[in-house]
C-alpha positions as CSV (number, residue, x, y, z in Angstrom):
1,X,-2.6,-2.6,29.9
2,X,-3.8,-6.6,30.0
3,X,-4.7,-8.9,27.1
4,X,-8.4,-8.6,27.6
5,X,-7.8,-4.4,27.3
6,X,-6.5,-5.6,23.7
7,X,-9.9,-7.8,22.7
8,X,-11.8,-5.1,23.5
9,X,-10.2,-3.0,20.9
10,X,-13.0,-2.9,18.0
11,X,-10.7,-1.4,15.7
12,X,-8.6,-4.6,15.8
13,X,-11.1,-7.1,15.8
14,X,-9.5,-9.9,17.7
15,X,-11.4,-12.8,18.7
16,X,-10.4,-14.8,21.8
17,X,-9.7,-18.5,20.8
18,X,-8.8,-19.8,24.4
19,X,-8.0,-18.4,27.6
20,X,-9.6,-17.9,31.1
21,X,-9.8,-14.6,33.3
22,X,-6.8,-15.2,35.0
23,X,-4.7,-15.5,31.6
24,X,-6.6,-12.2,30.4
25,X,-5.8,-10.0,33.4
26,X,-2.2,-10.4,32.5
27,X,-0.1,-7.2,32.5
28,X,1.4,-6.8,28.8
29,X,4.9,-5.5,28.7
30,X,5.7,-5.6,25.2
31,X,5.4,-7.2,21.9
32,X,7.4,-9.5,19.3
33,X,6.4,-10.6,16.4
34,X,7.9,-14.2,14.8
35,X,7.6,-17.1,12.5
36,X,10.7,-18.8,14.2
37,X,9.8,-22.3,15.4
38,X,11.8,-21.9,18.3
39,X,11.5,-18.0,19.3
40,X,12.9,-18.5,22.6
41,X,16.0,-16.3,22.5
42,X,13.9,-13.8,21.4
43,X,11.4,-13.2,23.9
44,X,10.9,-11.2,26.8
45,X,8.6,-11.6,30.0
46,X,5.1,-10.6,29.7
47,X,5.5,-9.9,25.9
48,X,2.3,-11.1,23.9
49,X,3.5,-12.8,20.7
50,X,2.8,-11.9,17.3
51,X,3.0,-14.7,15.0
52,X,1.9,-15.2,11.4
53,X,2.0,-19.4,11.9
54,X,4.1,-19.5,8.8
55,X,6.2,-22.0,10.5
56,X,3.3,-24.3,10.9
57,X,2.4,-27.2,8.4
58,X,0.0,-30.1,8.5
59,X,3.4,-32.4,8.6
60,X,5.0,-33.2,12.1
61,X,2.4,-30.3,13.1
62,X,1.6,-31.8,16.9
63,X,5.5,-31.7,17.5
64,X,5.9,-28.5,16.2
65,X,2.9,-26.7,17.5
66,X,4.3,-28.0,21.1
67,X,7.8,-26.9,21.1
68,X,6.6,-23.7,19.9
69,X,3.8,-22.8,22.6
70,X,6.3,-24.2,25.5
71,X,8.9,-21.7,24.5
72,X,6.0,-18.8,24.9
73,X,5.5,-20.6,28.5
74,X,9.2,-20.5,29.4
75,X,9.5,-17.4,28.0
76,X,6.6,-15.8,30.1
77,X,4.6,-14.9,27.1
78,X,1.5,-13.6,28.1
79,X,-0.5,-14.4,24.8
80,X,0.3,-15.9,21.5
81,X,-1.9,-13.7,19.0
82,X,-2.0,-15.9,15.6
83,X,-2.8,-14.7,12.2
84,X,-5.6,-16.3,10.1
85,X,-3.8,-15.0,6.5
86,X,-1.9,-17.7,5.8
87,X,-3.8,-20.8,6.4
88,X,-7.1,-19.2,6.5
89,X,-8.0,-19.9,10.4
90,X,-6.1,-21.2,13.7
91,X,-5.5,-24.8,13.7
92,X,-6.7,-26.8,16.3
93,X,-3.3,-28.3,17.2
94,X,-2.4,-24.9,18.3
95,X,-5.5,-24.0,20.2
96,X,-5.1,-27.8,21.9
97,X,-1.2,-26.7,22.9
98,X,-2.1,-23.4,24.3
99,X,-4.8,-24.9,26.6
100,X,-1.9,-27.6,27.6
101,X,0.5,-25.4,28.6
102,X,-2.0,-22.0,29.4
103,X,-0.9,-19.5,27.0
104,X,-4.0,-17.6,26.2
105,X,-4.9,-17.8,22.2
106,X,-6.0,-14.7,20.5
107,X,-6.7,-14.6,16.3
108,X,-5.9,-12.1,14.1
109,X,-8.0,-11.7,11.2
110,X,-6.4,-10.9,7.8
111,X,-7.5,-7.6,7.6
112,X,-5.9,-6.5,10.8
113,X,-2.1,-5.6,10.2
114,X,0.3,-6.8,12.6
115,X,1.3,-3.0,12.9
116,X,-1.7,-2.1,13.7
117,X,-1.9,-4.5,16.9
118,X,1.5,-3.5,18.0
119,X,0.8,0.1,17.9
120,X,-2.4,-0.1,19.7
121,X,-0.2,-1.6,22.8
122,X,2.9,0.8,22.7
123,X,0.4,3.8,22.3
124,X,-1.8,2.4,25.2
125,X,1.4,2.3,27.2
126,X,2.6,5.4,26.2
127,X,-0.6,7.1,26.9
128,X,-0.6,5.3,30.5
129,X,3.2,6.7,30.7
130,X,1.7,10.5,30.1
131,X,-1.2,10.5,32.7
132,X,1.1,9.0,35.5
133,X,4.2,11.1,34.9
134,X,8.0,9.6,33.8
135,X,10.5,8.9,36.4
136,X,13.3,11.2,36.2
137,X,12.2,12.8,33.0
138,X,14.2,10.2,31.2
139,X,10.6,10.0,28.8
140,X,9.9,13.2,27.2
141,X,11.7,15.8,25.5
142,X,13.5,18.6,27.4
143,X,11.9,21.8,28.0
144,X,14.6,23.2,25.9
145,X,14.2,21.2,22.8
146,X,10.2,21.4,23.1
147,X,10.6,25.1,23.0
148,X,13.2,25.1,19.9
149,X,11.0,22.7,18.1
150,X,7.5,24.8,18.3
151,X,9.8,27.7,17.6
152,X,10.7,25.7,14.4
153,X,7.0,24.7,13.6
154,X,5.8,28.2,14.0
155,X,8.6,29.7,11.8
156,X,8.0,27.2,8.9
157,X,10.7,24.8,9.3
158,X,10.4,22.2,6.6
159,X,10.1,18.6,7.7
160,X,13.4,17.6,7.5
161,X,14.5,20.3,9.6
162,X,12.3,19.6,12.5
163,X,13.1,15.6,11.8
164,X,16.8,16.7,12.3
165,X,16.1,19.0,15.3
166,X,13.9,16.6,17.0
167,X,16.9,13.8,17.3
168,X,19.7,15.9,17.6
169,X,19.8,16.0,21.1
170,X,19.5,12.0,21.5
171,X,22.5,11.7,18.9
172,X,20.9,11.7,15.8
173,X,19.8,8.2,15.8
174,X,19.1,7.1,12.2
175,X,15.4,7.5,11.5
176,X,13.4,7.5,8.4
177,X,9.9,9.1,7.5
178,X,8.1,7.4,5.6
179,X,4.9,6.7,3.5
180,X,3.2,3.7,3.4
181,X,4.3,3.1,-0.4
182,X,8.0,3.4,1.3
183,X,8.8,7.0,0.0
184,X,10.9,8.9,1.8
185,X,9.6,12.2,3.3
186,X,12.5,13.3,5.0
187,X,15.5,11.4,7.2
188,X,18.3,12.2,9.7
189,X,21.6,13.3,8.7
190,X,22.8,9.6,9.2
191,X,20.4,7.6,7.4
192,X,21.3,5.8,4.7
193,X,19.1,6.2,1.3
194,X,16.5,3.9,1.4
195,X,15.1,2.6,-2.3
196,X,11.1,2.8,-1.8
197,X,10.9,-1.1,-2.1
198,X,13.2,-1.4,0.9
199,X,11.3,1.0,2.9
200,X,8.2,-0.6,2.1
201,X,9.6,-4.0,3.2
202,X,11.2,-2.1,6.6
203,X,7.7,-1.0,7.4
204,X,6.2,-4.4,6.8
205,X,8.8,-6.6,8.5
206,X,8.0,-5.3,11.8
207,X,11.9,-4.8,12.7
208,X,13.1,-2.1,14.5
209,X,10.5,0.7,15.8
210,X,7.9,2.1,13.6
211,X,5.1,4.9,15.0
212,X,2.3,6.0,12.9
213,X,2.1,9.7,13.0
214,X,-1.7,10.9,13.8
215,X,-3.0,13.1,11.2
216,X,-5.4,13.2,8.1
217,X,-4.0,10.6,5.6
218,X,-4.9,7.6,3.5
219,X,-3.8,4.5,3.0
220,X,-1.2,5.6,0.7
221,X,0.4,8.4,1.9
222,X,0.0,8.4,6.1
223,X,3.5,8.8,7.4
224,X,5.6,6.5,9.7
225,X,8.6,7.0,12.1
226,X,10.7,4.2,11.7
227,X,13.6,3.8,13.3
228,X,16.0,0.5,12.6
229,X,17.4,0.2,16.0
230,X,14.7,-0.8,18.5
231,X,14.9,0.5,21.9
232,X,17.6,3.8,21.0
233,X,15.1,6.4,21.9
234,X,12.7,6.4,24.7
235,X,9.0,5.6,24.0
236,X,7.8,8.8,25.3
237,X,10.2,10.7,23.6
238,X,9.3,9.2,20.3
239,X,5.4,9.5,20.8
240,X,6.3,13.9,21.4
241,X,8.2,13.8,18.1
242,X,5.4,11.7,16.4
243,X,2.8,14.1,18.0
244,X,5.3,17.2,16.5
245,X,5.1,15.8,13.1
246,X,1.3,15.2,13.2
247,X,0.6,19.0,13.8
248,X,3.4,19.8,11.1
249,X,1.4,17.6,8.9
250,X,-1.7,19.1,9.6
251,X,-0.6,22.6,8.9
252,X,0.7,21.4,5.5
253,X,-2.9,19.7,4.4
254,X,-4.2,23.1,5.7
255,X,-2.5,25.1,3.3
256,X,-2.9,22.0,0.5
257,X,-6.6,23.4,0.3
258,X,-5.5,25.9,-2.5
259,X,-3.7,23.6,-4.3
260,X,-6.4,21.4,-4.8
261,X,-9.0,23.9,-6.0
262,X,-6.3,24.9,-8.5
263,X,-5.7,21.6,-9.5
264,X,-9.3,20.8,-9.9
265,X,-9.6,24.0,-12.1
266,X,-6.7,22.8,-14.2
267,X,-8.3,19.1,-14.8
268,X,-11.9,20.9,-15.6
269,X,-9.8,22.8,-18.3
270,X,-8.1,19.8,-19.9
271,X,-11.2,18.1,-20.0
272,X,-13.3,20.8,-21.3
273,X,-14.4,20.0,-24.9
274,X,-12.7,22.9,-26.6
275,X,-9.5,23.9,-25.7
276,X,-9.3,27.7,-24.3
277,X,-5.8,28.7,-24.6
278,X,-5.7,31.7,-22.1
279,X,-8.1,29.0,-19.3
280,X,-5.4,26.1,-19.6
281,X,-2.3,28.7,-19.3
282,X,-3.6,30.5,-16.6
283,X,-4.6,27.0,-14.8
284,X,-0.9,26.0,-15.2
285,X,0.2,29.1,-13.4
286,X,-2.0,28.4,-10.5
287,X,-0.9,24.9,-10.2
288,X,3.0,26.1,-10.9
289,X,3.5,24.5,-14.1
290,X,3.3,27.2,-16.6
291,X,5.9,27.4,-19.2
292,X,7.4,23.9,-18.9
293,X,9.3,22.1,-21.7
294,X,6.8,19.1,-21.8
295,X,3.7,17.7,-20.2
296,X,2.3,14.0,-19.9
297,X,-1.2,13.4,-18.3
298,X,-2.1,10.6,-16.5
299,X,-5.6,8.9,-15.3
300,X,-5.6,6.1,-13.0
301,X,-8.9,4.6,-12.0
302,X,-10.5,1.5,-10.2
303,X,-12.1,-2.0,-11.7
304,X,-14.9,-2.6,-12.8
305,X,-17.0,1.3,-12.7
306,X,-13.7,3.1,-13.4
307,X,-14.4,5.4,-10.5
308,X,-11.5,6.4,-8.6
309,X,-13.0,8.7,-5.7
310,X,-11.1,10.5,-3.4
311,X,-8.6,7.9,-2.4
312,X,-7.7,7.1,-6.5
313,X,-6.6,11.1,-6.3
314,X,-4.7,10.8,-3.3
315,X,-3.2,7.5,-4.7
316,X,-2.4,8.8,-7.7
317,X,-0.4,11.4,-6.0
318,X,1.5,9.6,-3.9
319,X,2.7,7.7,-6.7
320,X,3.5,10.7,-8.9
321,X,5.3,11.6,-5.3
322,X,7.8,9.0,-6.3
323,X,9.3,10.8,-9.4
324,X,11.4,13.7,-7.8
325,X,11.7,15.1,-11.2
326,X,8.2,15.6,-12.5
327,X,6.4,18.4,-10.9
328,X,2.2,17.7,-11.3
329,X,-1.2,18.6,-10.5
330,X,-3.8,16.0,-9.8
331,X,-7.9,15.9,-9.0
332,X,-10.9,14.3,-9.9
333,X,-11.9,13.9,-13.7
334,X,-15.3,14.4,-15.2
335,X,-15.5,10.8,-15.6
336,X,-14.6,9.6,-11.7
337,X,-11.1,8.9,-12.5
338,X,-7.9,10.4,-10.9
339,X,-6.1,12.9,-13.8
340,X,-3.1,14.3,-13.2
341,X,-1.1,16.6,-15.4
342,X,3.0,16.2,-15.3
343,X,5.5,18.8,-16.1
344,X,8.8,17.3,-16.9
345,X,11.9,17.8,-18.9
346,X,11.4,17.3,-22.9
347,X,13.2,14.0,-22.7
348,X,11.9,12.8,-19.4
349,X,8.8,11.2,-20.6
350,X,10.3,7.5,-20.4
351,X,11.7,8.0,-17.0
352,X,8.4,9.2,-16.2
353,X,6.3,6.2,-17.3
354,X,9.3,3.9,-15.8
355,X,9.3,5.6,-12.4
356,X,5.3,5.3,-12.6
357,X,5.6,1.6,-13.4
358,X,8.1,1.2,-10.7
359,X,5.9,2.8,-8.0
360,X,2.6,1.8,-8.8
361,X,2.9,-1.8,-7.2
362,X,3.9,0.1,-4.0
363,X,0.6,1.8,-4.3
364,X,-1.5,-1.3,-5.0
365,X,0.2,-3.2,-2.2
366,X,-1.1,-0.5,0.1
367,X,-4.5,-1.7,-1.0
368,X,-4.0,-5.3,-2.8
369,X,-7.8,-5.9,-2.9
370,X,-8.6,-3.1,-5.2
371,X,-8.3,-3.4,-9.2
372,X,-6.3,0.0,-10.0
373,X,-5.4,0.7,-13.5
374,X,-3.4,3.4,-14.5
375,X,-2.8,5.0,-18.3
376,X,-0.4,7.9,-19.8
377,X,-0.3,9.9,-22.7
378,X,2.2,10.7,-25.0
379,X,4.4,14.3,-23.7
380,X,2.8,17.5,-25.2
381,X,4.8,20.4,-25.5
382,X,2.0,23.2,-26.4
383,X,-0.9,23.2,-23.5
384,X,-3.3,23.4,-26.0
385,X,-2.7,19.8,-26.8
386,X,-3.4,18.7,-23.2
387,X,-6.7,18.0,-24.1
388,X,-6.0,15.5,-26.7
389,X,-3.4,14.0,-24.3
390,X,-6.3,13.4,-21.7
391,X,-8.2,11.3,-24.3
392,X,-4.7,9.7,-25.2
393,X,-4.5,8.9,-21.1
394,X,-7.9,7.6,-21.1
395,X,-7.4,5.3,-24.5
396,X,-4.1,3.9,-22.6
397,X,-6.3,2.9,-19.1
398,X,-9.1,1.3,-21.1
399,X,-6.7,-1.3,-22.4
400,X,-4.2,-0.9,-19.4
401,X,-3.6,-5.2,-18.9
402,X,-5.1,-6.6,-15.5
403,X,-1.8,-8.5,-14.9
404,X,0.8,-6.2,-12.4
405,X,1.7,-3.3,-12.6
406,X,-1.8,-2.5,-14.8
407,X,0.0,0.7,-16.2
408,X,0.2,1.3,-19.9
409,X,1.4,4.2,-21.7
410,X,-0.1,5.1,-25.4
411,X,3.1,3.5,-26.9
412,X,2.2,0.3,-25.4
413,X,-0.6,0.2,-27.2
414,X,-1.3,-1.1,-30.8
415,X,-3.9,-2.8,-33.2
416,X,-6.7,-4.6,-31.3
417,X,-5.7,-2.8,-27.7
418,X,-5.8,0.8,-29.4
419,X,-8.8,0.0,-31.5
420,X,-10.6,-1.6,-28.6
421,X,-10.3,1.5,-26.0
422,X,-12.0,3.7,-28.3
423,X,-15.0,1.4,-28.6
424,X,-18.0,3.0,-26.0
425,X,-17.5,1.4,-22.7
426,X,-20.9,-0.3,-22.9
427,X,-20.3,-2.0,-25.9
428,X,-16.9,-2.9,-24.4
429,X,-18.7,-4.7,-21.1
430,X,-21.1,-6.5,-22.6
431,X,-18.6,-7.8,-25.2
432,X,-16.1,-8.9,-21.9
433,X,-19.8,-10.5,-20.0
434,X,-20.7,-12.4,-23.1
435,X,-17.3,-13.9,-23.6
436,X,-15.6,-14.0,-20.0
437,X,-18.7,-14.3,-18.0
438,X,-18.0,-18.1,-17.2
439,X,-14.7,-17.1,-15.8
440,X,-16.3,-14.1,-14.0
441,X,-18.8,-15.9,-12.1
442,X,-16.0,-19.1,-11.3
443,X,-16.1,-17.7,-7.7
444,X,-13.7,-14.6,-6.4
445,X,-10.6,-16.7,-6.1
446,X,-10.8,-18.9,-8.9
447,X,-12.1,-16.4,-11.4
448,X,-9.5,-14.3,-10.6
449,X,-6.7,-16.8,-11.0
450,X,-8.0,-18.3,-14.4
451,X,-8.2,-14.7,-15.8
452,X,-4.7,-14.1,-14.7
453,X,-3.5,-17.4,-16.1
454,X,-5.1,-16.4,-19.2
455,X,-3.6,-13.1,-19.9
456,X,-0.1,-14.3,-19.5
457,X,-1.0,-17.5,-21.7
458,X,-1.9,-15.4,-24.2
459,X,0.8,-12.8,-23.4
460,X,3.3,-15.3,-24.2
461,X,1.9,-16.8,-27.2
462,X,0.3,-19.8,-25.7
463,X,3.6,-21.3,-24.5
464,X,3.3,-23.5,-21.7
465,X,6.7,-23.8,-20.6
466,X,6.9,-19.5,-20.4
467,X,3.6,-19.1,-18.8
468,X,4.3,-21.7,-15.9
469,X,7.5,-19.7,-15.3
470,X,6.3,-16.3,-15.3
471,X,3.3,-17.4,-12.7
472,X,6.1,-19.6,-10.9
473,X,3.9,-22.7,-11.2
474,X,4.1,-26.2,-12.4
475,X,3.9,-26.5,-16.3
476,X,0.9,-29.5,-15.2
477,X,-1.1,-26.6,-13.6
478,X,-1.1,-24.5,-16.4
479,X,-2.4,-27.7,-18.6
480,X,-5.3,-27.8,-15.9
481,X,-6.0,-24.2,-15.6
482,X,-5.9,-23.8,-19.4
483,X,-8.2,-27.1,-19.8
484,X,-10.9,-25.2,-17.1
485,X,-10.9,-21.9,-19.2
486,X,-11.6,-23.6,-22.4
487,X,-14.7,-26.0,-20.7
488,X,-16.1,-22.6,-19.1
489,X,-15.8,-20.1,-21.9
490,X,-16.6,-23.0,-24.9
491,X,-13.4,-21.5,-26.7
492,X,-10.1,-23.9,-27.7
493,X,-7.2,-21.7,-27.4
494,X,-5.5,-23.9,-30.3
495,X,-7.8,-21.9,-32.7
496,X,-6.6,-18.8,-34.0
497,X,-10.1,-16.8,-33.7
498,X,-11.1,-17.8,-30.2
499,X,-7.6,-16.5,-29.0
500,X,-8.5,-13.3,-30.5
501,X,-11.8,-13.5,-29.1
502,X,-10.7,-14.0,-25.4
503,X,-7.7,-11.6,-25.4
504,X,-10.4,-9.0,-26.9
505,X,-12.3,-9.7,-24.1
506,X,-9.6,-9.3,-21.6
507,X,-9.2,-6.1,-23.0
508,X,-12.7,-4.5,-23.0
509,X,-12.5,-3.2,-19.2
């Protein structure tokens, strides 16, 4: 694979900043991601280098930039792929240094992950290796192992069993099968238990080897093979294991269609105007949730229109997958939101809420530009009360806070929040637009920042110091932002009436 091949991959949306035909024709031997000022000892001949440019600043920029690019040149790197997310652009000093040292420079837009670039390189290389044959058979699964895995797959082996068998002949290296939110689907025997935040960070930081399992999935539940020890497993072997797991995943997804239909019927029964005991019990039984000690209903939606769509169902299902003690069914509700019915032990309601609060930020990180909100009902023990629980979940959803993790239980609501949650959505929208309109129209970046500052300022009883601490900014910055909010809205945050107006508008979503 050459550098110009990488530029031709439309899904990556890379742009050439500088480089001539000779440089673009160089063969790519591998990929390294680094943000060290001097990455020399980590580079190898023929690699493309991914950098988020965290090391770059305007202070001493020419000298720092020259040291970085000259290190790439000495190590034999074939191109620098510079991420635009940190600074919003590729610095001019970097362009000049790459031209001076003759290192091809390519820009990586914020919406393209470094992992996607890495996978594109290695998948192309592995494909070429498969077409031309692997020397000595060292880069493919042995025939007896492939037969064993095929039989296990046909026999309905679990995901964990397949993963263990696939890596057993390699000495059982440490490997985790993870979703994008850090949920562990399976792991090899010697692999340590990873918390979801640890696993999500392992996928993001680029260390070790990570390979996406090709199967139908969303941003939230796609599977990734992750080995912390880089180079332990030959690439072609890893690719074949990934393909096996992809077949396994596609088989599971086909069987899931019947469960999805049963879940849709349950959510429809729960949302009926009048509770039908027989219908509810039958729907719960079809979902494997009958005769449980307690139930909680959860609703999730997107701002501003409240429609979560199919991805909202996947997002909520992935979040609930982090709760090992709860069984659930999830489907799209009548109002477009994602609705889930959870069955759990009678005393586990607090664990459910705490677990969802912990998992939801990981789900949001998969699509940070989306304004997800979640509401939970109080637990109920009688299936005929599920209709009431759904209404409670929708109330909590309407009053969920704008600040992360944007998860609200009915017990969190009181007074104004609970009152406004019952006001018709059209009335809430008009009131919100009237009071907060100038902030909403202040620009995508600054408007969001001012709304968050207002929310935190009011939540901390208008304390300048505590607001600054919560937002990790200077007190003077809080003063500036609050003054800006007051100017735009025409409200005085030292007056109780104006505070109530603004607080009520924030709750009207």
